[in-house]
Backbone bond lengths (Angstrom), bond angles and torsions (degrees), N, CA, C in turn:
res aa  C-N    CA-C-N  psi(-1)  N-CA   C-N-CA  omega(-1)  CA-C   N-CA-C  phi
1 X - - - 1.456 - - 1.530 108.41 -
2 X 1.315 117.57 126.03 1.453 121.87 176.55 1.513 109.50 -94.05
3 X 1.327 115.36 122.07 1.451 120.55 177.93 1.510 109.11 -108.78
4 X 1.331 116.23 139.35 1.458 120.65 169.25 1.523 106.37 -68.20
5 X 1.331 117.27 158.57 1.461 120.36 -177.19 1.545 111.53 -59.73
6 X 1.318 119.21 -37.79 1.460 120.64 -179.96 1.531 110.85 -67.00
7 X 1.332 116.31 -36.11 1.465 120.95 178.45 1.541 110.43 -67.74
8 X 1.317 116.20 -41.09 1.456 121.52 177.17 1.528 109.26 -59.98
9 X 1.347 115.86 -45.51 1.469 120.36 179.44 1.526 110.66 -62.16
10 X 1.318 117.43 -40.73 1.455 119.90 -178.63 1.531 112.72 -69.00
11 X 1.325 117.39 -33.32 1.477 120.34 173.48 1.532 108.96 -61.49
12 X 1.327 116.20 -43.27 1.471 120.24 179.20 1.527 111.10 -64.00
13 X 1.332 116.83 -42.16 1.474 121.06 178.47 1.523 109.60 -61.52
14 X 1.329 117.26 -46.46 1.455 120.88 -179.22 1.538 111.36 -61.73
15 X 1.324 116.84 -42.15 1.470 120.88 -179.23 1.539 109.76 -65.19
16 X 1.322 116.75 -42.16 1.478 120.67 177.93 1.520 110.63 -63.41
17 X 1.329 116.05 -42.70 1.455 120.66 179.86 1.525 111.07 -64.41
18 X 1.330 117.15 -39.32 1.465 121.19 179.11 1.533 111.90 -62.00
19 X 1.315 117.18 -25.49 1.471 121.23 179.14 1.532 111.45 -101.28
20 X 1.338 115.47 19.82 1.461 123.48 175.51 1.530 114.00 60.36
21 X 1.342 116.57 32.82 1.462 118.51 170.86 1.528 106.71 -62.32
22 X 1.315 116.78 152.83 1.464 119.90 -179.02 1.520 110.92 -114.12
23 X 1.321 115.18 162.41 1.459 123.71 177.68 1.531 111.06 45.33
24 X 1.322 115.95 58.90 1.470 121.51 -179.41 1.523 108.56 -81.99
25 X 1.323 115.82 128.59 1.453 121.97 -179.04 1.522 108.52 -127.50
26 X 1.316 115.64 134.35 1.480 122.47 174.18 1.518 107.04 -115.03
27 X 1.331 116.37 116.26 1.467 122.15 -179.33 1.522 110.54 -108.70
28 X 1.309 116.74 133.96 1.458 123.45 174.40 1.533 107.32 -92.21
29 X 1.324 116.13 110.98 1.460 121.58 -176.84 1.526 113.75 -96.57
30 X 1.329 117.43 -1.14 1.464 119.81 -169.99 1.517 114.12 -57.43
31 X 1.334 117.95 -32.14 1.463 119.55 -177.77 1.520 112.40 -87.14
32 X 1.328 118.41 -8.04 1.461 119.99 -175.08 1.536 114.69 -124.21
33 X 1.328 118.58 -6.84 1.457 119.36 -176.08 1.534 111.51 -158.24
34 X 1.301 114.07 150.49 1.470 120.88 172.73 1.524 110.82 -95.86
35 X 1.312 116.35 -3.95 1.453 122.54 -176.81 1.530 112.81 -59.25
36 X 1.324 115.66 -46.56 1.460 122.46 -178.94 1.514 108.01 -162.61
37 X 1.329 116.61 165.14 1.471 120.55 175.09 1.531 111.20 -78.51
38 X 1.332 116.01 -40.40 1.470 120.52 -174.30 1.512 110.65 -140.69
39 X 1.324 114.75 149.26 1.462 124.39 167.08 1.515 106.74 -112.75
40 X 1.307 116.55 136.09 1.464 122.62 165.67 1.533 105.49 -110.63
41 X 1.313 116.19 125.35 1.471 121.19 179.47 1.512 108.18 -124.70
42 X 1.329 116.56 132.05 1.461 119.03 178.07 1.523 110.24 -150.48
43 X 1.305 115.85 166.21 1.465 121.79 179.97 1.519 111.35 -118.01
44 X 1.335 114.46 148.74 1.453 122.85 174.22 1.530 107.03 -131.31
45 X 1.314 116.22 133.98 1.467 120.84 -170.46 1.536 114.85 -72.88
46 X 1.324 117.25 -31.73 1.460 120.78 -176.30 1.527 109.46 -128.93
47 X 1.328 115.09 165.59 1.467 120.01 177.37 1.543 109.72 -61.25
48 X 1.304 116.09 -39.34 1.468 120.57 179.53 1.537 111.20 -63.51
49 X 1.350 116.58 -43.74 1.454 119.30 178.82 1.534 110.12 -68.65
50 X 1.320 118.01 -36.90 1.462 121.34 177.61 1.536 109.38 -57.70
51 X 1.319 116.15 -43.82 1.474 120.95 178.19 1.524 110.38 -65.11
52 X 1.337 117.40 -42.98 1.461 121.25 -179.24 1.520 111.45 -63.15
53 X 1.326 117.11 -44.00 1.465 120.96 178.96 1.523 110.70 -63.38
54 X 1.319 115.58 -47.44 1.472 120.79 -179.58 1.525 110.43 -60.63
55 X 1.327 117.09 -47.10 1.475 121.66 179.78 1.526 111.05 -61.48
56 X 1.341 117.06 -40.80 1.462 120.74 -179.42 1.528 111.12 -64.19
57 X 1.309 117.15 -40.71 1.472 120.93 178.72 1.507 110.32 -64.56
58 X 1.329 116.85 -48.79 1.468 121.15 -179.62 1.535 110.09 -60.60
59 X 1.327 116.98 -42.48 1.456 120.74 -179.60 1.534 111.57 -66.31
60 X 1.332 117.21 -44.55 1.471 120.39 -179.58 1.521 112.10 -62.79
61 X 1.328 115.98 -43.96 1.460 119.02 179.41 1.533 110.45 -73.11
62 X 1.315 116.50 -29.46 1.475 120.41 175.52 1.514 111.73 -64.05
63 X 1.343 116.89 -35.75 1.453 120.87 177.08 1.531 111.62 -65.97
64 X 1.327 115.81 -22.28 1.470 120.66 175.56 1.532 110.51 -91.31
65 X 1.347 116.61 8.14 1.453 120.69 178.01 1.522 114.71 84.17
66 X 1.323 117.03 15.96 1.470 119.99 -176.68 1.519 110.74 -111.40
67 X 1.305 114.60 141.52 1.464 122.27 176.14 1.529 107.47 -125.05
68 X 1.341 116.76 145.90 1.459 117.47 177.68 1.532 110.49 -64.14
69 X 1.328 115.76 141.91 1.453 120.38 175.10 1.529 110.76 -72.49
70 X 1.334 113.18 -31.03 1.477 119.51 -176.63 1.525 108.27 -157.37
71 X 1.313 115.96 143.22 1.469 122.02 172.26 1.513 107.60 -122.64
72 X 1.314 115.72 130.27 1.457 122.12 -178.58 1.520 109.00 -120.89
73 X 1.308 117.27 150.53 1.462 121.09 178.70 1.512 111.28 76.25
74 X 1.317 114.94 -166.65 1.447 120.80 179.11 1.510 109.61 -169.28
75 X 1.318 115.78 166.86 1.461 119.61 -177.30 1.533 111.13 -59.74
76 X 1.321 117.29 -33.40 1.474 120.45 -179.13 1.523 112.46 -72.20
77 X 1.341 117.39 -16.95 1.464 120.75 179.75 1.528 111.62 -91.48
78 X 1.341 116.41 -10.99 1.450 119.33 -178.63 1.520 114.62 83.44
79 X 1.335 116.92 8.56 1.458 119.49 -179.49 1.518 108.27 -156.16
80 X 1.317 116.85 128.18 1.463 122.08 173.99 1.517 107.34 -124.45
81 X 1.315 115.90 130.65 1.454 122.71 175.73 1.520 107.75 -111.98
82 X 1.334 115.40 126.17 1.462 122.40 176.52 1.523 107.06 -112.43
83 X 1.333 116.21 114.72 1.467 121.30 -176.31 1.520 109.41 -101.14
84 X 1.330 116.08 111.21 1.452 122.11 177.05 1.531 110.29 -106.65
85 X 1.316 117.39 22.61 1.460 120.85 179.84 1.519 111.09 81.09
86 X 1.316 116.90 -86.27 1.462 122.10 -177.17 1.524 111.89 -75.63
87 X 1.322 117.66 -18.75 1.457 122.78 178.25 1.524 108.25 -131.50
88 X 1.324 115.19 130.70 1.467 122.30 175.68 1.507 108.01 -116.62
89 X 1.340 116.22 127.31 1.445 122.24 -175.01 1.533 109.02 -112.14
90 X 1.322 115.10 128.83 1.469 121.85 179.29 1.532 107.77 -115.72
91 X 1.326 116.86 122.69 1.444 122.18 175.26 1.529 106.31 -115.63
92 X 1.330 115.68 114.65 1.460 122.20 -173.78 1.518 113.24 -114.63
93 X 1.327 115.38 148.53 1.463 120.81 160.33 1.534 105.12 -76.44
94 X 1.331 118.94 153.82 1.468 121.23 -175.01 1.538 114.65 -54.85
95 X 1.308 118.35 -41.32 1.468 122.36 -178.40 1.524 110.70 -63.41
96 X 1.314 117.45 -45.15 1.455 121.70 -179.90 1.521 111.43 -68.95
97 X 1.314 116.07 -36.58 1.478 118.72 178.61 1.527 110.14 -63.59
98 X 1.310 116.71 -43.44 1.454 121.02 177.90 1.529 110.64 -62.54
99 X 1.319 116.15 -39.23 1.459 120.98 -178.24 1.552 111.04 -65.89
100 X 1.319 116.79 -48.57 1.464 120.51 -175.27 1.530 113.89 -80.40
101 X 1.326 117.13 -29.74 1.482 122.43 173.57 1.538 112.90 46.27
102 X 1.319 115.74 53.25 1.461 120.01 -177.42 1.525 113.67 -61.15
103 X 1.332 117.04 -35.42 1.451 118.90 179.09 1.543 111.37 -61.05
104 X 1.306 115.72 -36.99 1.468 120.01 178.26 1.528 110.04 -72.03
105 X 1.330 115.96 -43.11 1.467 120.99 179.19 1.526 111.13 -59.79
106 X 1.318 116.45 -38.40 1.460 122.87 -177.79 1.543 110.59 -105.58
107 X 1.311 118.06 35.52 1.463 122.84 -174.02 1.538 113.29 -64.19
108 X 1.312 118.14 -19.98 1.459 121.17 178.30 1.545 111.87 -79.53
109 X 1.318 116.17 -12.72 1.476 120.46 177.80 1.517 108.66 -73.50
110 X 1.333 116.48 154.26 1.460 122.20 178.66 1.519 109.57 -83.30
111 X 1.321 116.12 128.20 1.470 120.95 174.45 1.517 108.15 -79.47
112 X 1.326 117.07 113.70 1.460 122.44 179.38 1.519 110.03 -84.64
113 X 1.316 117.02 -36.15 1.465 122.35 -174.84 1.498 110.09 -154.16
114 X 1.316 115.75 141.34 1.475 121.65 171.44 1.522 106.75 -139.69
115 X 1.337 114.62 121.76 1.461 121.16 177.89 1.525 107.34 -118.54
116 X 1.313 116.09 119.26 1.472 119.52 179.38 1.473 107.98 -78.78
């Protein structure tokens, strides 16, 4: 199944939401970066939830025939990055999200979606 980058991002958002991730943000980076088309950023309150959110995203995108090109970090570090090329997904514990402040760093990107 071929997904457009926005569709891939929305599958990730839905999977994160299904696992009760909080403060989910979808940023459109196309006008400000060649790094990726979209960032999905979300928070998970515990290490267990961080793992559940990450696993749900990988599983949902896997059902669409997609595998991450690269995975960085881990649940024990409080931050997992899933790199799907055109979409990069960040799942943070609250402390790490506050520390890295990606929304501020990428403030020139267009916010497509924000779910509290």
